[in-house]
C-alpha angles and dihedrals in degrees: 000000000000131000129228108253091224105051110006090244112161113247125186114237117258112267110222112230091196128286091045095296136124116217118220128192117222125196108205142187129188146167101235096196097103097031127093089223132284103293122084113257128180111259094003132107107238136169094242091046096058093042092048090050092052095045093045088054093050096044092039092227134079113272132175128211121218118203136208090232128019098218119206128244111296095013118127136215138204094165107035114147124200139166132215129193111220122191106255093236091054097054092086089068088074092062119090126225088245127024135204119247112261094006117143116256094257097033090107089053091052090051092048091051088050088062096042104043124078114259094254094067129051131182099213101185140002124198138167106266118240116247109282096019116147117172092218108029097037094056119113096194144342126226126210133177123202113201126195139163129218092188110137091234093050123235129344109258094243090056099039096105093052107034126063118225113229115197099197133063117264130208100220093185090059090047091051091049091051092049093054090059090059098055120115137036110331144142103261096188091131089061099044136076109237118261118179113249095007124122121231094198109116138159109238106203102175135020108161130160119207126185125204108175109298091347123092125188122194112200113204125183130170140152087254139341131226124222112306092351101132096049090045093052090051091046090056091048089051090056087054092045091055087052091240087121135025122242093253091060092073092059091048089062090067089079092062120105097202138038110292119239092199093095140022127241114254116257115277097234094074095058128092131173102225105176151354124210124214133187126245114291093256090056097051097094093049091049091052090057093050094047095049091053105100111235121231135196089258089075094062111098 
């Protein structure tokens, strides 16, 4: 161990993640309303962009964050997970001249980011990543919630950025029945925007609709999601909920080879990434191998 030259605080030595870098895990929340999504885009305000800028300033070298899920424009998160590889010699820039008793190693960095980042994005916790951890490829599953309101007046002002207003009545029982028919390992091409070289085979583990008065929450969990998949799933369920389609129709879409034009994706504002699950530390490397293996139609039973 080494000691801070300013206050004798004990600091764990930097763990090299390979290539002279230390990998950090970041737990992140954001209001996606005014962001053009997670991924950095030239000339666009993105979540990764503002976090990368702040971290690069602190560590005095360019760094890039990699997320468990690259959320679309307008989509929110309370449970996003990302990692960043910091040059080992730059990690010391995260340490303050004085530290608070009992504070986590990167607690000062979290507090500093709280002052630097815009108010619509927060880095809630930073930890040293376990060996083999990759925010994207180590993940077991992602959890989303889509929230909407059928209240005749729309959405309460304090919820307006996170809940979609729906102007027509919805049969939640029919939506739930349709969702159950989509569970399992399938090719979800009908529910995904095309991306060259990407598989659309996913294991949908939860698709549940819950009503509480005028509010409806759609809980969606899968091992991974392809581009636009969650909003498309919800959009198809809304077509069923309005009784424009029967519940069996959703399952019939699983035979399609391209994105279906029979329904529209639900608005982005109602969607929030609420959590990402990871295996135990000693299973991370094995999970990375499984996730990187491109799925094919032969795997669907």
